[in-house]
C-alpha positions as protocol buffer text, in pm:
chain_id: "A"
residue {
  index: 1
  type: UNK
  ca { x: 670 y: 1388 z: -1644 }
}
residue {
  index: 2
  type: UNK
  ca { x: 390 y: 1140 z: -1575 }
}
residue {
  index: 3
  type: UNK
  ca { x: 336 y: 1106 z: -1205 }
}
residue {
  index: 4
  type: UNK
  ca { x: 280 y: 761 z: -1054 }
}
residue {
  index: 5
  type: UNK
  ca { x: -51 y: 749 z: -872 }
}
residue {
  index: 6
  type: UNK
  ca { x: -34 y: 576 z: -537 }
}
residue {
  index: 7
  type: UNK
  ca { x: -249 y: 497 z: -237 }
}
residue {
  index: 8
  type: UNK
  ca { x: -144 y: 447 z: 123 }
}
residue {
  index: 9
  type: UNK
  ca { x: -328 y: 170 z: 307 }
}
residue {
  index: 10
  type: UNK
  ca { x: -263 y: 144 z: 681 }
}
residue {
  index: 11
  type: UNK
  ca { x: -492 y: 131 z: 983 }
}
residue {
  index: 12
  type: UNK
  ca { x: -254 y: 347 z: 1189 }
}
residue {
  index: 13
  type: UNK
  ca { x: -293 y: 724 z: 1129 }
}
residue {
  index: 14
  type: UNK
  ca { x: 65 y: 792 z: 1238 }
}
residue {
  index: 15
  type: UNK
  ca { x: 203 y: 536 z: 991 }
}
residue {
  index: 16
  type: UNK
  ca { x: 3 y: 695 z: 707 }
}
residue {
  index: 17
  type: UNK
  ca { x: 138 y: 1035 z: 806 }
}
residue {
  index: 18
  type: UNK
  ca { x: 500 y: 912 z: 809 }
}
residue {
  index: 19
  type: UNK
  ca { x: 461 y: 750 z: 465 }
}
residue {
  index: 20
  type: UNK
  ca { x: 291 y: 1060 z: 326 }
}
residue {
  index: 21
  type: UNK
  ca { x: 567 y: 1286 z: 462 }
}
residue {
  index: 22
  type: UNK
  ca { x: 835 y: 1070 z: 298 }
}
residue {
  index: 23
  type: UNK
  ca { x: 652 y: 1057 z: -34 }
}
residue {
  index: 24
  type: UNK
  ca { x: 622 y: 1435 z: -54 }
}
residue {
  index: 25
  type: UNK
  ca { x: 995 y: 1437 z: -134 }
}
residue {
  index: 26
  type: UNK
  ca { x: 932 y: 1256 z: -464 }
}
residue {
  index: 27
  type: UNK
  ca { x: 794 y: 1474 z: -741 }
}
residue {
  index: 28
  type: UNK
  ca { x: 711 y: 1171 z: -955 }
}
residue {
  index: 29
  type: UNK
  ca { x: 463 y: 1031 z: -699 }
}
residue {
  index: 30
  type: UNK
  ca { x: 108 y: 1158 z: -654 }
}
residue {
  index: 31
  type: UNK
  ca { x: -82 y: 1039 z: -347 }
}
residue {
  index: 32
  type: UNK
  ca { x: -431 y: 969 z: -476 }
}
residue {
  index: 33
  type: UNK
  ca { x: -580 y: 845 z: -149 }
}
residue {
  index: 34
  type: UNK
  ca { x: -511 y: 734 z: 207 }
}
residue {
  index: 35
  type: UNK
  ca { x: -714 y: 438 z: 332 }
}
residue {
  index: 36
  type: UNK
  ca { x: -736 y: 296 z: 682 }
}
residue {
  index: 37
  type: UNK
  ca { x: -846 y: -48 z: 563 }
}
residue {
  index: 38
  type: UNK
  ca { x: -838 y: -282 z: 264 }
}
residue {
  index: 39
  type: UNK
  ca { x: -1209 y: -240 z: 190 }
}
residue {
  index: 40
  type: UNK
  ca { x: -1164 y: 133 z: 130 }
}
residue {
  index: 41
  type: UNK
  ca { x: -857 y: 59 z: -81 }
}
residue {
  index: 42
  type: UNK
  ca { x: -1059 y: -182 z: -296 }
}
residue {
  index: 43
  type: UNK
  ca { x: -1312 y: 93 z: -362 }
}
residue {
  index: 44
  type: UNK
  ca { x: -1035 y: 329 z: -474 }
}
residue {
  index: 45
  type: UNK
  ca { x: -880 y: 64 z: -700 }
}
residue {
  index: 46
  type: UNK
  ca { x: -1214 y: 10 z: -875 }
}
residue {
  index: 47
  type: UNK
  ca { x: -1248 y: 384 z: -945 }
}
residue {
  index: 48
  type: UNK
  ca { x: -889 y: 494 z: -1013 }
}
residue {
  index: 49
  type: UNK
  ca { x: -596 y: 370 z: -1217 }
}
residue {
  index: 50
  type: UNK
  ca { x: -340 y: 324 z: -938 }
}
residue {
  index: 51
  type: UNK
  ca { x: 26 y: 250 z: -1012 }
}
residue {
  index: 52
  type: UNK
  ca { x: 153 y: 175 z: -661 }
}
residue {
  index: 53
  type: UNK
  ca { x: 15 y: 73 z: -320 }
}
residue {
  index: 54
  type: UNK
  ca { x: 195 y: 128 z: 10 }
}
residue {
  index: 55
  type: UNK
  ca { x: 28 y: -149 z: 209 }
}
residue {
  index: 56
  type: UNK
  ca { x: 31 y: -249 z: 574 }
}
residue {
  index: 57
  type: UNK
  ca { x: 6 y: -621 z: 647 }
}
residue {
  index: 58
  type: UNK
  ca { x: -165 y: -637 z: 984 }
}
residue {
  index: 59
  type: UNK
  ca { x: -498 y: -460 z: 959 }
}
residue {
  index: 60
  type: UNK
  ca { x: -839 y: -539 z: 1107 }
}
residue {
  index: 61
  type: UNK
  ca { x: -1090 y: -746 z: 906 }
}
residue {
  index: 62
  type: UNK
  ca { x: -870 y: -812 z: 600 }
}
residue {
  index: 63
  type: UNK
  ca { x: -492 y: -843 z: 616 }
}
residue {
  index: 64
  type: UNK
  ca { x: -276 y: -685 z: 350 }
}
residue {
  index: 65
  type: UNK
  ca { x: -183 y: -1025 z: 202 }
}
residue {
  index: 66
  type: UNK
  ca { x: -546 y: -1143 z: 193 }
}
residue {
  index: 67
  type: UNK
  ca { x: -634 y: -818 z: 19 }
}
residue {
  index: 68
  type: UNK
  ca { x: -360 y: -873 z: -238 }
}
residue {
  index: 69
  type: UNK
  ca { x: -481 y: -1226 z: -297 }
}
residue {
  index: 70
  type: UNK
  ca { x: -824 y: -1091 z: -385 }
}
residue {
  index: 71
  type: UNK
  ca { x: -697 y: -858 z: -660 }
}
residue {
  index: 72
  type: UNK
  ca { x: -691 y: -977 z: -1021 }
}
residue {
  index: 73
  type: UNK
  ca { x: -436 y: -731 z: -1156 }
}
residue {
  index: 74
  type: UNK
  ca { x: -282 y: -555 z: -860 }
}
residue {
  index: 75
  type: UNK
  ca { x: -57 y: -255 z: -913 }
}
residue {
  index: 76
  type: UNK
  ca { x: 298 y: -262 z: -783 }
}
residue {
  index: 77
  type: UNK
  ca { x: 301 y: -299 z: -404 }
}
residue {
  index: 78
  type: UNK
  ca { x: 537 y: -192 z: -129 }
}
residue {
  index: 79
  type: UNK
  ca { x: 457 y: -361 z: 200 }
}
residue {
  index: 80
  type: UNK
  ca { x: 502 y: -131 z: 497 }
}
residue {
  index: 81
  type: UNK
  ca { x: 529 y: -319 z: 824 }
}
residue {
  index: 82
  type: UNK
  ca { x: 707 y: -334 z: 1156 }
}
residue {
  index: 83
  type: UNK
  ca { x: 755 y: -709 z: 1116 }
}
residue {
  index: 84
  type: UNK
  ca { x: 1047 y: -843 z: 914 }
}
residue {
  index: 85
  type: UNK
  ca { x: 903 y: -1196 z: 916 }
}
residue {
  index: 86
  type: UNK
  ca { x: 671 y: -1091 z: 630 }
}
residue {
  index: 87
  type: UNK
  ca { x: 963 y: -1051 z: 388 }
}
residue {
  index: 88
  type: UNK
  ca { x: 950 y: -1408 z: 255 }
}
residue {
  index: 89
  type: UNK
  ca { x: 573 y: -1395 z: 211 }
}
residue {
  index: 90
  type: UNK
  ca { x: 621 y: -1076 z: 12 }
}
residue {
  index: 91
  type: UNK
  ca { x: 823 y: -1259 z: -251 }
}
residue {
  index: 92
  type: UNK
  ca { x: 518 y: -1472 z: -331 }
}
residue {
  index: 93
  type: UNK
  ca { x: 346 y: -1153 z: -445 }
}
residue {
  index: 94
  type: UNK
  ca { x: 654 y: -999 z: -613 }
}
residue {
  index: 95
  type: UNK
  ca { x: 645 y: -704 z: -372 }
}
residue {
  index: 96
  type: UNK
  ca { x: 897 y: -495 z: -185 }
}
residue {
  index: 97
  type: UNK
  ca { x: 915 y: -476 z: 193 }
}
residue {
  index: 98
  type: UNK
  ca { x: 979 y: -163 z: 395 }
}
residue {
  index: 99
  type: UNK
  ca { x: 1011 y: -195 z: 773 }
}
residue {
  index: 100
  type: UNK
  ca { x: 997 y: 84 z: 1028 }
}
């Protein structure tokens, strides 16, 4: 089985931990990196072939949506946020929304 390589991008350590704990239940997913900001995530994406990003929207310096807008060929994205009002914006990027 080919595992899907993913990264978790969220400025909140607790949120990253919750996502990581949930993903450990899925054998087909390999967590390649955890990033606390979009700049670090961009570095990972330039070095690794990533299949999926779990991405927070509200982060310092660069928001999740601004980060996505800067990517030429982004991998699949699941937005992880506490704010349901981002759902419609997510459709513009063909992404899925997960709220906590």
